[in-house]
N, C-alpha and C positions, 0 to 999 in steps of 0.2 A: 849207670844209667843213660846218659845221652846215647849211647848208640845200642842200648835197649829198645827206646822210645823209636828210632831211627829203624829197626828190625820190624819193629812191630806197625808202623808206617807204611814200609814196602810192603809187609804182608797184606794189610788193609786194601792197599793199591792193588795188587795183583790179586784178591779175594773180589772187588770191585770191578776190574776189567773182567775177568772171568764170570761175573753174573751180567756184566754189560751183553757181551758177546753172547750169552744163551739166552740174554730177554731179545736180543736184535733175530738170534736164530728161530725161537719162538713166533715172535712178530710176523716173520716171514712164513713159517710155518702154517700160520693163522689165515693170512692172505691167501695162499697157498690154496688150504681148505675152503674158503670161502669163493673162489675163484670156482674149484671143484663142483662146490655145493650147488653155484648158480646154474654151470653146464648142466647139472643133472636136473634140476628143476625144467630148464629149458627144453631137455631130452625128454621128460615126463611130460611137460605137456605136449611134445609135438607128438608122441606115440597116443596120448591120447586122442587127438584130434584127429589122427590116423585110425582109430578105433572108432569115433563118432563118423567117420568116412564110410568107414568099411559097415558099419553097422545100417548106415543111410543105404549105402548102396544095396544091402542084403534085404532092406526093407522094400525096396523096387523091383526087386527081382520076381519072376515070377515063381519060382521053385526049381526043383532039380536036381541034378547031381553038382551043382556048384555049392550047393549050401554046405556041405561035408566039407568040400574045401576053404570055402569062407570061414567055414568056425574052424578050421586049423589056423590059418592065417589069424585068427582072434584069438585063439588062445597063444598063442605066438606071441604076439603083439602083450598079451597080458604078464604071460612070463618074463618078458623084456623089462616090463615096468615096476613088475614086482623085483626082477634083478637091482634095476635102479634105487628102487625103496631101500632093499638090503645096503646098497651101497653106500647112500645118502647116511644111514641109521648107524651104521660098520665105523 
């Protein structure tokens, strides 16, 4: 009977240690995800700022062939923002 209690106690301690290690791993993963999420947010803000600057520059241009090049750049930036958003959601 006493041996049975000791064996069950050992099993409980082993299960506790396993769960404790899993909790530590998950906490580390969560911290890493939060950091990555914050980096994506900063990147999105920077890309939005670049888009705003590009739009402002376009507004001051007198027109011409540069408009198509500017539109291509804006489209590229929008795609990059969409990619960042999808990474944040995933």
